[in-house]
Residue, then its C-alpha position, 0 to 999 in steps of 0.5 A: m447483524r444490525l439494529v436499526q432505529v428510525m424516527i417516524p416523521a409526522g404523517k409517515r407512520a402508515a407508509i413506513l410500517e407498510a413498507l416494513d411489513d412488505e419486506g417481512i421485517d419484525y419491528v417495534v414501535t415506540d410512541e414519541t411524546s416530546g411534542r417534536k415533529y416525530t410521532g414515534v421510533v420504529s426499531f427492527p433487526l436486520p441482516t447486514a446485507a439487508v440494511e442498504p436495500v431496506l433503507d432504500r425502500l424507506r427512502e421511497v416512502g419519505i425517509d430522508e437525510e433530515t430524519y434520524t436513522v441510527i444503525v448499531d451492531a447487534e451481537t445476537v438475534i435469536s429468532r427463527r423468523f430472523e433466520q428466514l429473513e437472513e436466508r432470503y436476503a442472502e439469496e437475493s443479494e448480488h454482493s457478499q453477506d458481509r457487505i455493509a450499507k453505504e451509510e455505514l461505509q461513509t461513517k467508517a471512512t470518516d472515523l478512520v481519519s484521525g484529527i489533524r494534530t494526531y495525524v501529524l504527530m503519528t506520521v512524524i513519529s512513524a517516519v522517524i522510527a522507520t528512518a532509525g530502523l533503516l539506518l540500523d538495518s533492523p527489519a523489526t524496527v521498520v515493522g514497528s514503525m508501520v504499526i503506528a502509521p495512520l495512513i489507511g484513513p486518508a486513502m480509504s476516505a478519498a476512494v469512498g468520497t469518489v464512489v458516493d459523491d461526497d466531495e468533502l470526504f474526497d478532498r479531505g482524504v487527498r489533502l491528508q495523503v499529500l500531507g502524510v507523504v510530505l511529512a514522512v519524507g521531511s521528518a525522515a530527512v531532518f532526522a537523518a541529517g541530524l544524526r549525521a551532524l551529531n555523528l550519531v551514525p558511523p562516519g562515512l556510512d554508505p546507506l546503500t550498503l544496508a539491506e533495508v535501504s538498498e531494497r528501496l533503491a531500485p523498485n521493480v514492477l512487483v511493487l505494484a502487486v504489493a500496493l494494489g493488494a494493500g488497496i484491496a485489503g483496505v477496502l475489504s476491511l472497511m466493507t466487512g469489519v475486518s480489523s483496519a489496524l491490521v490492514g493499516v500496517m499493510i498500507a504503511v508497508a507500502l508508504i512509510p519505509p520508502a518515504a523514510a528512504v527518500g529522506i535518507g537519500i536527501a540527507f546523505g546526498i544520494p540522488r538515485l536513492a531519493l529518486g528510486a524510493g520517491v518513485l516507489v512512494l508515488v506508485n504505491v500511493l496511486s495504486i492503493n487509491l486505484a485499487a480502492l476505487v475499482v473494488l468499491w465501484y465493483e461492489g455496487y456502492r453508489p450515491d442515492s439519486w440517479f443524478r448523483e450516481a451519474e456525477a459519481k460515475s463521471a468523477l470515478f472514470k476521470r480519477a481512475a483514468l488519471l491514476v492509471a496514466a500516472i501509474a503507467v508513466l511511473s511504471v516505465f521507470l519500474g520496468g526499466v529497473t526490472y529489466d536492468t535487474y534481469v540484465a545484471s543477473t544474467t550478465e553476472q551468471d554469464v561472467r561467472e560461467a566464463v571465469e569458471a571455464e577459464l579456471e578449469l583450463a589452468e595448469a594449477q588448481l584455481d578456485l573462484i572465491e568471489l565475483e564482484m560486478q561494479r556498476t555505475g550510473r544514476i538511473p537504470p540502466l546501469r553500466t558494468e564498469r569493473v569486474v573484480i575476481t578473487v581467485g584462490a591458488e595453492p602456494g607457488a602456483t603459476v598465475s602468469g597471464l591469468a588476468d589477460r585470459l580472463d579479460a578475453r573471456i569476459q569482454p564478449v559477455v559484457e555490454g561495452p568495455v569493462a575493466v577486469e581486476v584479478r586478485v589472487l589469494t594463496v590458499d594452504r590446503s595442507g591441513 
């Protein structure tokens, strides 16, 4: 529910009150005696869904952007007439009852964008914490970095600016998103490089052995679902008043850890980590913006005038087409990673079955302890270079010729030549 207060310009009182009477809205008029160009203030409660159509009706009778209009939250309205008004607008509205007016939407999007100094500091701090969390292999620390990341505002501002034809809001959102990504990657790289230079990480540490880092190394097409879901959730929080802080964490999930992984890849000189995580950051940024644009337009947010609506529609289609094209290009990489992951998984399963089949034919009792597939390459598809098989055997068991037999079994199921290494461990089962 909202309480709306409108300054009544001179000569407009009768038209405004008649419009409110036609809409069946109860109101209170307070006379203005300050001698300005306003003759009074009209106050009236409205259901959330009624704010936009009522303001549109008032514009038709002379209320414009030069007139002060104040919209505030109303906790409770006790009135049977208000309940009837609420039911009527709920039935007439084509959208959700929780949908706020476009004027409120613009204000909320603007408020979500913090001052530049705060934005820079919070982005750098969140990226540094995320980098520490990745190198510590600590999911809790990584999650903590997302809570303070101020990234929801710029993404939502760019989308809202597009659909309501507010170029200033759009430009600010885009600039801050670019700045945020650059800051996150740069601060993560500087911080990780500093840790290496000061020997604050174990010498010879390979970040790719850390689970929190490796999962950002080769993103697949499922990341699109995460990013699109984050964009939709961000817009819904803006439209309905759901806590933007909680949804902001979801958007930060898609951006801060991958950006930190890019910085680690740069600092540790691992090009494929920087590339894989970099693609993930770009796909997530683009997908969040695309989802926000589509949902806002679908929900019926438009500029006030027909001419501005035509401009906004043209801008939306151009920007959406650009986003779709960029996502499609990057999705080629994601598709390659997904396919490579599938091939690696099926190849490992085939190799495992071939090894187990050969071990069952051995005269001695041999058990497969570990199977390691070593793959090489900078970008997918990666090539299986070596298969390391660890076999457990009883003391005195004969394993002569086992490596050759396993090699003969493995070569047909692996694409291309592969080196097969067999390690035999003596296993004492006596007790």
